[in-house]
N, C-alpha and C positions, 0 to 999 in steps of 0.2 A: 176553589176550596177541592175540588177531589184533584186536582193538578196539585196542590202543595202536598198533599196526601200520597198519590203515587210518589212526588221527589223525596219523601219520608220515607219510606216504608222498603224504594229500590236503595235510601242511603244505609237506610240498615243489612239488608244483603249485599250494598256494598262492606261494611264497614266486618260481616261476618262471613267472606269473603277474602277479605285483609289477614283473618287472622292465619284465613286457611294457607297462606303464605309460607305463615313459621311454624304450626303447628301438624306435624306430619301424619296422617289419615285424613287430615280433616277438606272437607270442599273446596276447592276455589272458584271452575268453573262451573260447576251445579250452582253457588249462589249468582257467584255473575247474571246469570241464562233468566232469570224473572229482574231482576236490575234492570236491566239495559230494556227487557220487554216494557217494566213501566218508566222508563223513559222514556222507551219510543211513544210511549203515548202521551208525555206531559211535555219532556227538557230534550228539543233535539241537540246540548249541547251537551247533555250530560248523554244519550245515548251514543252520540258519537264518540267519548271519551270510554266509554262502554267494548266501542267494538276498537280503539288505537291505541288502546293503556296498552305499556311495557309489557305484562306482568301475565293477563289471562287477554289480550285482544285479540289475538290471535286464532283461539282457539274457537269463545265469543266471535267472533267475523265469521267462521269456517262455519259454525251451527250454524248463525242467518243467513250467508252462502248459499248452502249446501240444502233450502229449502228447511230446514231444521228438519235434521234428521240426524240421525247413529251411526257410523260405523258398525260393520258387523264383529269388530273385534272389541270393540268399548262396552253396546251393550251386551253381552255375552260375559264380559269381568265384569259392570258393575253386577250386572245378574249373579254373577258370584261371590261379591262382595258382601251383594245385601244377605245373600241365603248363608255367607259365612258370619256375623255380625249375628242377623236375626236367628240362629243355631246359639253362639254363644251366649246373647240375652236367655234363652229360652232356657241353656243349662243356669246359668248363674241365679234367676226367678224360681226356676226349683231348691238349686244353693239356698235356697234365701227362707223357702218354708212355702212358699206361694199355693194354693190348693189347685191351680192349674188355671183359672181364669188370668195370672198375669202369661203363663203361656200360649193359651185357647186366642189371646188378642196380639199378641206378637205372631203367633203364623198364620192369624187374617189376615194384619198389615202384611206381615211375608208377601204371602197368595195373590192378594189385592196387587202388590206393589208390582212385582216379578210379571204380574196377566198383566198393568198398564204395560210395562214398559218394552212386554214381549210382542202386548196386540198392536199398540195404538200409539206409543211412537213409531213412523220412522222412519226404516233401514239403507243406509251406502253399501255401495260394494268395499 
């Protein structure tokens, strides 16, 4: 039963990654990494496919082969992108008339995400 759930959720992530092939700004590899992880727990053939497919397989393979680390330049870019998108979200939430709860929530999630990426995700040169 658990195996089927992992395959189903992994397939959902692959579907989200597929959207990223066609929609600019929508992440692709970011969806494939958790899909690969779920497939590694449930179905070896799907896991192998995530590492070898022609669209993002090389990036996912590199992530796993390098010990689940991110290059320093990628981390900086991701943190910058998260910061820019969070600032835009806070601005739009303010324009929409939110009394402050939405902005604070966005800021807290931003801080947790940036902290996690900076401190908990290993970096490679």
